[in-house]
C-alpha positions as CSV (number, residue, x, y, z in Angstrom):
1,M,114.1,291.0,-80.0
2,P,112.2,291.6,-83.2
3,L,113.8,293.9,-85.8
4,Y,110.9,296.3,-85.8
5,S,111.7,297.4,-82.2
6,N,114.9,299.0,-83.5
7,Q,113.5,300.7,-86.6
8,T,111.2,303.7,-87.0
9,L,109.1,303.2,-90.1
10,K,107.3,306.2,-91.7
11,I,104.5,305.8,-94.1
12,Y,102.9,308.4,-96.4
13,N,99.3,308.5,-95.4
14,S,97.0,309.6,-98.3
15,L,94.4,310.6,-95.7
16,S,96.6,313.2,-94.0
17,G,98.9,314.0,-96.9
18,E,101.9,313.5,-94.7
19,K,104.5,310.9,-93.7
20,E,103.5,309.4,-90.3
21,T,105.3,307.1,-88.0
22,F,103.8,303.6,-88.3
23,V,102.3,302.4,-85.1
24,P,100.3,299.2,-85.5
25,I,96.9,298.7,-83.7
26,H,98.2,295.5,-82.2
27,E,101.9,295.4,-81.4
28,G,103.9,293.1,-83.6
29,N,100.9,292.6,-86.0
30,V,100.0,294.3,-89.2
31,G,96.6,294.0,-91.0
32,M,96.8,295.1,-94.6
33,Y,94.1,295.1,-97.3
34,V,94.8,295.8,-101.0
35,C,92.2,296.1,-103.7
36,G,92.9,293.3,-106.2
37,P,92.1,292.9,-109.9
38,T,88.8,292.8,-111.7
39,V,89.3,289.5,-113.6
40,Y,87.8,290.2,-117.0
41,S,91.0,290.5,-119.0
42,N,94.7,289.8,-118.9
43,V,96.5,291.6,-116.1
44,H,98.2,294.7,-117.5
45,L,101.6,296.1,-116.6
46,G,100.2,298.9,-114.5
47,N,98.5,296.3,-112.3
48,V,101.8,294.5,-111.9
49,R,103.5,297.7,-110.8
50,T,100.7,298.4,-108.2
51,F,100.7,294.9,-106.7
52,M,104.6,294.9,-106.8
53,S,104.6,298.0,-104.6
54,F,102.5,296.2,-102.0
55,D,104.5,293.0,-102.4
56,I,107.5,295.0,-101.3
57,I,105.6,296.5,-98.4
58,F,104.5,293.0,-97.3
59,R,108.0,291.7,-97.7
60,Y,109.5,294.5,-95.6
61,F,107.0,294.1,-92.8
62,L,107.8,290.4,-92.7
63,H,111.5,291.2,-92.7
64,L,111.0,293.4,-89.7
65,D,109.5,290.4,-87.9
66,Y,105.9,291.6,-87.9
67,K,103.2,289.0,-88.2
68,V,101.2,290.2,-91.2
69,R,97.7,289.3,-92.4
70,Y,97.7,290.5,-96.0
71,V,94.3,290.4,-97.7
72,R,94.0,291.0,-101.5
73,N,90.7,290.4,-103.1
74,I,89.5,289.2,-106.5
75,T,86.6,291.2,-108.0
76,D,84.5,288.7,-109.9
77,V,81.2,290.6,-110.0
78,G,79.8,294.1,-109.6
79,H,82.4,296.2,-111.4
80,I,80.4,298.2,-113.9
81,V,82.1,299.3,-117.2
82,D,83.5,302.9,-116.8
83,D,83.2,302.6,-113.0
84,V,79.7,303.9,-112.8
85,D,76.4,302.6,-111.3
86,E,74.5,302.1,-114.6
87,G,75.4,299.8,-117.4
88,E,77.0,296.4,-117.8
89,D,79.2,294.4,-115.4
90,K,82.7,294.1,-116.9
91,I,82.7,290.3,-116.4
92,A,79.2,289.8,-117.7
93,K,80.1,291.9,-120.8
94,K,83.2,289.8,-121.4
95,A,81.2,286.6,-121.0
96,R,78.5,287.8,-123.5
97,L,81.2,288.8,-126.1
98,E,83.1,285.5,-125.8
99,Q,79.9,283.4,-125.3
100,L,81.2,281.9,-122.0
101,E,79.8,281.5,-118.6
102,P,80.9,284.4,-116.4
103,M,82.8,282.1,-114.1
104,E,84.7,280.8,-117.1
105,V,85.9,284.3,-117.7
106,V,86.7,284.7,-114.0
107,Q,88.7,281.4,-113.9
108,R,90.6,282.2,-117.1
109,Y,91.8,285.6,-116.0
110,T,92.4,284.7,-112.3
111,V,94.7,282.0,-113.5
112,D,96.5,284.5,-115.8
113,F,96.8,286.9,-112.8
114,H,98.4,284.3,-110.6
115,D,100.7,283.0,-113.4
116,I,102.1,286.5,-114.0
117,L,102.5,287.4,-110.4
118,N,104.4,284.1,-109.9
119,E,106.6,284.9,-112.8
120,F,107.5,288.2,-111.1
121,N,108.2,286.4,-107.8
122,F,105.3,287.9,-105.8
123,L,104.6,286.4,-102.4
124,P,101.0,285.2,-102.2
125,P,98.7,287.1,-99.8
126,S,97.5,285.6,-96.6
127,I,93.9,285.5,-97.8
128,E,92.6,286.1,-101.3
129,P,88.8,286.3,-101.0
130,T,86.3,286.8,-103.9
131,A,83.3,289.2,-104.1
132,T,81.0,286.3,-105.1
133,G,82.1,284.4,-102.1
134,H,80.9,287.2,-99.8
135,I,77.4,288.1,-101.0
136,I,75.8,287.3,-97.7
137,E,78.2,289.6,-95.8
138,Q,77.5,292.4,-98.3
139,I,73.7,292.0,-97.9
140,E,74.1,292.3,-94.1
141,I,76.1,295.5,-94.4
142,I,73.4,297.0,-96.7
143,K,70.8,296.1,-94.1
144,T,72.8,298.0,-91.4
145,I,73.3,301.0,-93.6
146,I,69.5,301.2,-94.3
147,D,68.8,300.8,-90.6
148,K,71.1,303.7,-89.9
149,G,69.0,305.9,-92.3
150,I,71.9,306.3,-94.8
151,G,70.8,303.8,-97.4
152,Y,67.5,303.7,-99.3
153,E,65.8,301.3,-101.6
154,A,64.4,302.4,-105.0
155,N,62.8,300.1,-107.5
156,G,64.7,297.0,-106.2
157,S,68.1,298.8,-106.0
158,V,69.7,300.2,-102.9
159,Y,71.7,303.4,-102.8
160,F,74.0,305.1,-100.3
161,D,72.7,308.6,-99.4
162,V,75.9,310.7,-99.6
163,V,74.2,314.0,-98.6
164,K,72.7,312.4,-95.5
165,F,76.0,310.8,-94.6
166,N,77.8,314.1,-95.0
167,E,75.6,315.7,-92.4
168,T,77.7,314.1,-89.7
169,N,80.8,312.9,-91.6
170,H,83.0,314.3,-94.3
171,Y,82.5,312.5,-97.7
172,G,85.5,313.4,-99.8
173,R,88.1,313.7,-97.0
174,L,90.5,311.1,-98.7
175,S,90.5,312.7,-102.1
176,G,90.4,316.3,-100.8
177,R,86.8,317.1,-102.2
178,N,83.7,318.5,-100.6
179,I,80.2,317.4,-101.3
180,E,78.9,320.9,-102.3
181,D,81.5,321.2,-105.1
182,M,80.8,317.7,-106.3
183,L,77.0,318.3,-106.5
184,A,77.5,321.6,-108.2
185,N,79.8,320.1,-110.8
186,T,77.4,317.3,-111.8
187,R,74.3,317.5,-114.0
188,D,70.9,317.4,-112.5
189,L,69.2,314.0,-112.4
190,D,67.2,313.6,-115.5
191,G,64.2,311.9,-113.8
192,Q,65.2,308.5,-115.2
193,S,67.5,307.7,-112.2
194,D,66.4,306.2,-108.9
195,K,69.0,308.2,-107.0
196,R,68.1,311.0,-104.7
197,N,71.4,312.8,-105.3
198,S,73.9,312.7,-108.2
199,Q,76.7,311.6,-106.0
200,D,74.8,308.7,-104.4
201,F,76.3,305.3,-105.2
202,A,74.9,301.8,-105.5
203,L,75.0,299.3,-102.7
204,W,72.8,296.8,-104.6
205,K,71.6,296.8,-108.2
206,K,68.5,295.1,-109.4
207,A,69.4,292.8,-112.3
208,E,67.7,293.4,-115.6
209,P,66.2,290.3,-117.2
210,Q,69.2,289.8,-119.5
211,H,71.7,290.1,-116.6
212,I,73.2,286.7,-116.1
213,M,75.0,287.4,-112.7
214,R,72.3,287.7,-110.0
215,W,71.6,286.7,-106.4
216,P,68.5,286.9,-104.3
217,S,68.2,289.7,-101.7
218,P,65.5,291.4,-99.6
219,W,65.2,294.0,-102.3
220,S,65.5,292.1,-105.6
221,D,67.4,289.5,-107.6
222,G,70.5,291.5,-108.3
223,F,74.2,292.0,-107.5
224,P,76.2,294.1,-105.1
225,G,77.9,297.4,-105.9
226,W,81.6,297.4,-106.6
227,H,82.6,299.5,-103.6
228,L,80.7,297.3,-101.2
229,E,82.7,294.2,-101.7
230,C,85.9,295.6,-100.3
231,T,84.2,296.9,-97.2
232,A,82.7,293.4,-96.6
233,M,85.9,291.5,-97.2
234,S,88.3,293.9,-95.4
235,T,86.2,294.0,-92.2
236,K,85.5,290.3,-92.2
237,Y,89.2,289.4,-92.2
238,L,90.8,292.4,-90.6
239,G,88.1,293.8,-88.3
240,N,86.2,297.2,-88.4
241,H,89.5,299.0,-87.7
242,F,92.8,297.9,-89.3
243,D,96.2,299.2,-90.1
244,I,96.7,299.7,-93.9
245,H,94.5,299.9,-97.0
246,G,96.2,300.1,-100.3
247,G,95.5,300.3,-104.0
248,G,96.3,302.2,-107.2
249,M,96.1,306.0,-107.3
250,D,93.0,305.7,-109.6
251,L,91.0,304.0,-106.8
252,K,91.3,307.0,-104.4
253,F,88.0,308.4,-105.8
254,P,85.4,307.2,-105.9
255,H,86.2,303.6,-104.8
256,H,88.1,304.2,-101.6
257,E,86.1,307.3,-100.7
258,C,83.0,305.1,-100.9
259,E,84.6,302.4,-98.8
260,I,85.3,304.9,-96.0
261,A,81.7,306.1,-96.1
262,Q,80.3,302.6,-95.9
263,N,82.5,301.6,-93.0
264,E,81.9,304.8,-91.1
265,A,78.1,304.5,-91.7
266,C,78.1,300.9,-90.3
267,T,80.5,301.2,-87.4
268,G,80.8,304.9,-86.5
269,Q,84.5,304.8,-86.7
270,T,87.3,305.4,-89.2
271,P,88.1,302.0,-90.7
272,V,91.8,302.4,-91.6
273,N,94.8,304.2,-90.0
274,Y,97.0,304.4,-93.1
275,W,95.8,304.8,-96.7
276,M,98.5,304.0,-99.3
277,H,98.3,304.6,-103.1
278,A,100.7,303.5,-105.8
279,N,101.2,305.7,-108.8
280,M,100.7,304.9,-112.5
281,L,102.9,303.5,-115.1
282,T,103.3,305.2,-118.5
283,L,104.8,303.9,-121.7
284,N,107.2,306.0,-123.8
285,G,105.9,309.1,-122.0
286,K,102.2,308.5,-122.7
287,K,99.4,306.9,-120.9
288,M,99.0,303.1,-121.6
289,A,95.9,302.4,-123.5
290,K,94.9,299.4,-125.7
291,S,92.8,301.7,-127.9
292,T,95.8,303.7,-129.0
293,G,98.2,300.8,-129.3
294,N,100.5,302.3,-126.6
295,N,100.3,299.2,-124.5
296,I,102.3,296.2,-123.6
297,L,101.3,293.2,-121.5
298,P,103.7,291.6,-118.9
299,R,104.0,288.4,-120.9
300,E,104.9,290.3,-124.0
301,I,108.0,291.6,-122.2
302,L,109.0,288.1,-121.2
303,T,108.6,286.6,-124.7
304,G,109.7,289.6,-126.7
305,D,106.5,289.3,-128.8
306,N,105.9,293.1,-129.1
307,T,106.8,296.0,-131.3
308,I,108.0,298.3,-128.5
309,L,111.0,296.6,-127.0
310,S,114.3,295.6,-128.8
311,K,114.3,292.1,-127.3
312,A,112.8,289.9,-124.5
313,F,113.6,290.7,-120.9
314,S,113.3,288.5,-117.9
315,A,110.8,289.1,-115.1
316,S,113.7,289.8,-112.7
317,V,114.9,292.6,-114.9
318,A,111.4,294.0,-115.2
319,R,111.0,293.8,-111.5
320,F,114.3,295.5,-110.9
321,F,113.3,298.3,-113.4
322,M,110.1,299.0,-111.5
323,L,111.8,299.1,-108.1
324,Q,114.1,301.9,-109.3
325,A,111.3,304.4,-108.9
326,H,109.4,305.1,-105.6
327,Y,105.9,303.6,-105.5
328,R,104.3,307.1,-105.3
329,S,106.1,308.4,-108.4
330,I,104.9,308.0,-112.0
331,L,107.2,305.6,-113.8
332,D,107.8,305.6,-117.5
333,F,108.5,302.3,-119.2
334,S,110.6,302.3,-122.3
335,D,113.2,300.2,-124.2
336,D,116.1,302.4,-123.1
337,A,115.0,302.3,-119.5
338,I,114.7,298.5,-119.2
339,V,117.9,298.0,-121.2
340,A,119.7,300.2,-118.5
341,A,117.9,298.3,-115.8
342,E,119.1,295.0,-117.2
343,K,122.7,296.2,-117.0
344,G,122.2,297.3,-113.4
345,Y,120.6,294.0,-112.5
346,K,123.4,291.9,-114.0
347,R,126.0,294.1,-112.2
348,L,124.2,293.4,-108.9
349,M,123.9,289.7,-109.5
350,E,127.5,289.5,-110.5
351,A,128.5,291.2,-107.2
352,M,126.3,288.8,-105.2
353,H,128.2,285.8,-106.8
354,S,131.6,287.4,-106.0
355,L,130.5,288.1,-102.4
356,K,130.6,284.4,-101.7
357,D,134.3,284.3,-102.5
358,I,135.5,287.0,-100.2
359,S,137.5,285.9,-97.1
360,A,137.6,287.5,-93.7
361,S,140.6,289.4,-92.4
362,A,141.8,290.4,-89.0
363,K,140.3,293.9,-89.1
364,S,137.6,295.9,-90.8
365,T,138.4,299.0,-92.9
366,I,134.7,299.6,-94.0
367,D,132.0,300.8,-91.6
368,I,129.4,298.1,-92.3
369,P,127.0,299.0,-89.4
370,T,126.5,302.5,-90.7
371,W,126.0,301.3,-94.3
372,K,123.5,298.7,-93.1
373,Q,121.5,301.2,-91.2
374,L,121.4,303.4,-94.3
375,C,119.7,300.5,-96.1
376,Y,117.1,300.4,-93.3
377,D,116.7,304.2,-93.3
378,A,115.8,304.0,-97.0
379,M,113.0,301.4,-96.5
380,N,111.9,303.2,-93.3
381,D,111.4,306.3,-95.3
382,D,108.1,305.2,-96.9
383,F,109.6,302.1,-98.5
384,N,112.0,304.1,-100.7
385,T,113.3,301.3,-103.0
386,P,115.4,303.6,-105.3
387,I,117.4,304.8,-102.3
388,L,117.8,301.3,-101.0
389,I,119.1,300.2,-104.5
390,A,121.6,303.1,-104.4
391,Q,122.8,301.7,-101.1
392,L,123.0,298.2,-102.5
393,F,125.2,299.5,-105.3
394,E,127.4,301.1,-102.6
395,G,127.6,297.5,-101.3
396,V,128.6,296.4,-104.8
397,H,131.4,298.9,-104.6
398,F,132.5,297.4,-101.3
399,I,132.5,293.9,-102.8
400,N,134.8,295.1,-105.7
401,I,137.3,296.8,-103.4
402,L,137.3,293.8,-101.0
403,K,137.9,291.5,-104.0
404,D,140.8,293.6,-105.1
405,G,142.3,293.6,-101.6
406,K,142.0,297.4,-101.1
407,E,139.8,297.0,-98.1
408,T,139.1,294.3,-95.5
409,L,136.4,293.0,-93.2
410,N,136.7,290.9,-90.1
411,T,134.7,287.8,-89.6
412,E,131.8,289.4,-87.8
413,D,131.4,292.3,-90.2
414,L,131.8,290.1,-93.3
415,K,129.0,287.9,-92.0
416,S,126.8,290.9,-91.2
417,F,127.5,292.4,-94.7
418,E,126.7,289.1,-96.5
419,K,123.5,288.7,-94.6
420,A,122.4,292.3,-95.2
421,M,123.1,292.2,-98.9
422,T,121.3,288.8,-99.3
423,D,118.3,289.9,-97.2
424,F,117.8,293.2,-99.0
425,V,118.4,291.9,-102.5
426,F,116.4,288.6,-102.3
427,E,114.1,288.8,-99.3
428,V,113.0,292.5,-99.3
429,L,113.3,293.4,-103.0
430,G,112.3,289.9,-104.0
431,M,114.9,289.6,-106.7
432,E,115.8,286.2,-108.2
433,D,119.2,285.1,-109.3
434,E,118.7,283.9,-112.9
435,K,122.0,282.2,-112.9
436,N,120.9,279.9,-110.2
437,S,117.4,279.4,-111.6
438,D,118.0,279.0,-115.3
439,S,119.8,275.9,-116.5
440,S,120.8,277.6,-119.8
441,N,122.8,280.0,-117.7
442,D,124.6,277.1,-116.1
443,K,125.5,275.8,-119.5
444,L,126.7,279.2,-120.6
445,E,128.8,279.6,-117.5
446,G,130.3,276.1,-118.1
447,T,131.2,276.9,-121.7
448,V,132.7,280.3,-121.0
449,N,134.8,278.9,-118.1
450,M,136.1,276.2,-120.4
451,L,137.2,278.9,-122.9
452,I,138.7,280.9,-120.0
453,E,140.8,277.8,-119.1
454,M,141.8,277.3,-122.8
455,R,142.8,281.0,-122.9
456,K,144.9,280.6,-119.7
457,Q,146.7,277.6,-121.2
458,A,147.4,279.6,-124.4
459,R,148.9,282.4,-122.3
460,D,151.0,280.0,-120.2
461,N,152.3,278.6,-123.5
462,K,152.9,282.2,-124.7
463,N,150.4,281.7,-127.5
464,F,149.1,285.2,-127.2
465,A,147.5,285.2,-130.6
466,L,145.1,282.4,-129.6
467,S,144.6,284.0,-126.2
468,D,143.6,287.3,-127.8
469,Q,141.4,285.5,-130.3
470,I,139.4,283.8,-127.6
471,R,139.0,287.1,-125.7
472,D,137.9,289.0,-128.8
473,Q,135.4,286.5,-130.0
474,L,133.8,286.4,-126.6
475,I,133.6,290.2,-126.6
476,A,131.9,290.0,-130.0
477,L,129.3,287.7,-128.4
478,G,128.7,290.2,-125.6
479,I,130.8,288.4,-123.0
480,Q,133.4,290.5,-121.2
481,L,136.4,288.9,-119.5
482,K,137.9,290.5,-116.4
483,D,141.4,289.4,-115.2
484,G,142.1,289.8,-111.5
485,K,144.2,288.5,-108.7
486,E,141.8,285.6,-108.0
487,G,141.7,284.6,-111.7
488,T,139.5,285.5,-114.7
489,T,135.7,286.2,-114.4
490,F,133.2,287.2,-117.0
491,S,130.1,289.2,-117.4
492,V,127.4,289.1,-120.1
493,N,126.5,292.5,-121.5
């Protein structure tokens, strides 16, 4: 029997503003689309946080035995600077500034995106389509929208008529806006625009002579609008009606609002059952921005090459830090916060190592089934990773008292406990055990264990001065020894 049949998962739906019980369109299957990066620069830390949120969601669905088709696109054309309809494409602008072909820019930053996500132990999506690979599909959608009377051509460009659409639908439902207020709060068209209404958005843009990214279409040589690509790729791979669409909070309007309008105009039905949005990441209490210098790249965290953090931190520690906040909460990144996260991560990993050495007893004195369900309850409550982590540290407490012989578990409960801890730490949260993956840690462990053995021999020979000297010098290096019934262990602070 699949795990999902015993668990009731609730998801906060941005469309309704409420937590709703997740019921897939097709039993046992999940279709999920997440807006990917525009690959014109190095992936920033806020991107990593957003994609990590959906990596956790993907992982948990897989853990529950769902078959998941996870589609995350690459935007390699059509995203205009400042997210408007007029101006320069972000990738074309970067190509011009760096005197490169646009696809060189795309390749460079797509590779960077994949490298960083691999460092942070992300699972790859099922499909990763590109906007340029789906120009034909986008042109066909535009034709359909024009045929429905909701798209119009003007001087070689094509626009979506928001006012016409709103006669039978609600443009602004996702973001809680209404068209009258939006039109009232925007300036009148100055006569230079081809749009009928200020809120209309581009489906196809005619390329100016200097524009280097262009494709032939029935209307002009040009390029698709940014919003259109996600409609084309999501419906191609997931159908006109699918389960989940996700992205950053900043995409709710206008990007996702426009996607809904395009889909409904084409198919006459709501495209997505659950809209999910991850919140932003701040740095030292302020918005991250390259222009102000209040910014740090993921790779700068890993190398320590920055002026913000006291030292380098591993990707596992950074991942653990991010998962300590709920994906819908604003998360503030700071040196103090990640230092604290590193201590928590090491404590968790140390406990996972100790778990392997615990032996079963005749009876159980800890209620493992209840604790295990509390872990599921946390994730079933809109993927609440901070509550899950709190339950895992309750598991750490169990490990410590089991190690000290204060409590016991029978064979069945110990096996269930080990599996649950392993599944939630490594499979669901996607943590990596640095001790097992880093050869330098192996060398450190070997060296410290050799010193522990020398200290034991000194104590056996009643040479307490040498024993204390070894202990004190290890403490000075940040290595704490812990003497217990099973021998001496150590932790690195």
